[in-house]
N, C-alpha and C positions, 0 to 999 in steps of 0.2 A: 477512580476508585480510591478510597482512603483506607489506610490500615491503621487502626487505633491499638496502641500497645499500653497496657496499664502496668505499672510496677507496683506490685502489692508488697507491703511490708512483711518481712519474715520474722516470726517469733522464735527466738533462739534462747534456749534454756542453758544457763551456764551450769556446770557441774564440777565439783571438787571431790576427788576420790581420796579418802584418808586410809592408807594401808593398815594403820595401827601404830602402836608404840606411844612414846611420850609426847604430850602436847604442852609446850612450854610458852607461857605468855603470848597466847594467840587470841585474835578477835575474829569471829566468823560473821560475815556480813551477808546481806541479801543478795549482793552482787555475785558472790561465789556459791549461792545456794542452787540446788540442794548439795548437801555434804553427805556423801556415801561412805559408811564405815565398813571396811573389809574385815577388820579385826578389832580386838580390844584397844581402846585408847586409855591412857592414864595421865591425869594432870598431877604431876609430882608435888611434893611438899614445897612451899615457897613459890609456886608458879600459879598462873590463872588461866582459865578459858572463859572468855566473854562471848556470849551468843546474842546477836542483835535482833531486833524486831524483824519479822518476815522470813526468818531463816527456817529451812527444813532440813532435818538430820534424819537420814534413812540407814538403819543398820541392816547389814546383810544377814541372811538366814543361816549362815555357817561362819565360824570363827577362823579367819586365815591365820591368826597368830597362835591358836591352840593354847591360850594362856588364861589367866585370871581365875575367878572363882568357879567359873563354868568354862571348861575348855571347848565346848561345842557352840557356845552362843556368844554373840558380841556383847561387850560391856563398856560402859563409860565409868571409869574408876576415878574417883576424886580424892587425892590426898592433899591438894592445895585448895584453891577456891574456884567454884563454879558460879558465874553470874549470868542468868538468862533474863533479858529485858524485852520480853514481848508485850504486846498491847491487845486490847479487845479487838481493835480494827486490824492488827497486823500481828497475830500470835507467832510464836515459835512453835514449830510442830516437830516432835521427836518420836520416831516410830521405826517401823520395819519396812523392808522392801516387799514384805508379804502382809496380807490383812489377817493372818493367822494369829490368834492370841498365844503369847509365850514364844513367839519366833525369834526374840532376842531377849537378852537377860535384863537390861535396864540400866539405871544410873544408881551408882553406889557412892554415897557420901561416907567416907571410911573414917575410923577412929583417928583423931589428931588432925583431921583436915580443918581448914579455916571455915568460919561461919559463911555459908553459901546462901545466895538469894536467888530464888527462882520465881519469876513473875511472868504472867501472860503466856503460858506454855500449854500445849496439848501433848500429853504423854500417853502413848498407846501401844498395844500389841506386845507388851513385855511381860516377863515372868514377874518381876518386881519393878513397877514403873519408877519408884524411888524407894531405895533402901538406905536408911539413915541410922548410923551406929555411932554412939559416943561422940556426937558432934551437934552443935545447935544448927538449925536451918529455919529461914523465913520463907514461907511459901504462900503466894498470893495470886488470885485470879487464874487458877489452873483448871484444866479438864483432864481427869484421869479416866481413860475409857478403854475397855476391851483388854484389860490386863488380868493376869492371875491375881496379883496383889496391886492395888493402885499405889499405896504408900505403906511402907513397912518401917516402924520405928523400934529400934532395939537397944537394949542395954542402958547406957547412960545418956542417951540422946534426948534432946529437948526440941520439939517442933511446934511452930505456930503455923496453922493452915487457915487462911482466911479467903472468903469470896470465891470458893472453888467448887466444881462439880465433880462428883464421882458417879460414873454410870457404866453399866454393862461390864463390871469387873466380877471376878469370883469373890474376892474380898475388897471392899472399898478401902478400908484402913485396918491395919493390924498393928497393935501396940503390945510389945512384950519388953518392958523396961524395968530397971532396978532403981532408977532415980530420975528426976527430971519430970516435967509435965508435958503432955501432948494436948494442945488446945485446938479445937475445931470451931471456928467462929464465922457465922453467916455463910455456911456452906449448904450444898444440896447433895443428898445421896439418894439416888433413884435407880431402880432397875438392876442392882447388883444381885448376886446370890446372898451375900451378907454384907451389911453396910459397914459396921464397926465391930471388930473383935478385939476387946480389951483384955488380954490375957494376963497382964500384970502391969504395975506402975500406975501413974495418975493420968486419966483422960478426961478432959472437959469438953462437952459438946454444948455450944452456946448459940441460941438464936438460929438454929439450923433446921432444914427440913430433911426428914428421913422417911421415905415412902416407897412402897411398891417393890420391896426386895423379894426375891424368890423364896428365901427362908426366913431370916430374922434381920431386925434392924440393928439393935444393940445387944451384944453378947459378951459376957465375962468369961 
């Protein structure tokens, strides 16, 4: 009689738990993914957080630090520089441990922060997927889905959004600025409640598709 024993490979998922607090000059890699945020993280002025292709970031549904703009939901607060370098084939995914819309607060690029660049990312399940205030930002090849606000641009911020998809958000893009221009170029906005709410400031929508919203496409 023969006994055949097969050694099957095991798939082991690495995981990095971030309890919250300051993130100073860190690079998050696919090897350490997923990164689970238990509480708010802050990238201080003069520091950076770089997130490489293939990384998944999962925010808990409660804020262990009890801090930030919303003490009950996890936030990524940027006073320094955030660089996200996903690709179409290997995107960076930033969302919640829950599939519920608004179960984490989102990413805030705060006044005085360095010019951030976010490319090739899927941002989902947030209250504000990206909140940009009084700082420039370059955003390319993003998917904003299942958020209350996909991107919100405020006060003196200037944002350029290219080759991006907004879908199944309450508001795809909310603009309420006093200066600067928000440019939406070669983007698709579909199946949101409202695609663009241009409350104040300058908003340019160029060569983009706006279709199948529950209520309105472009609203002032």
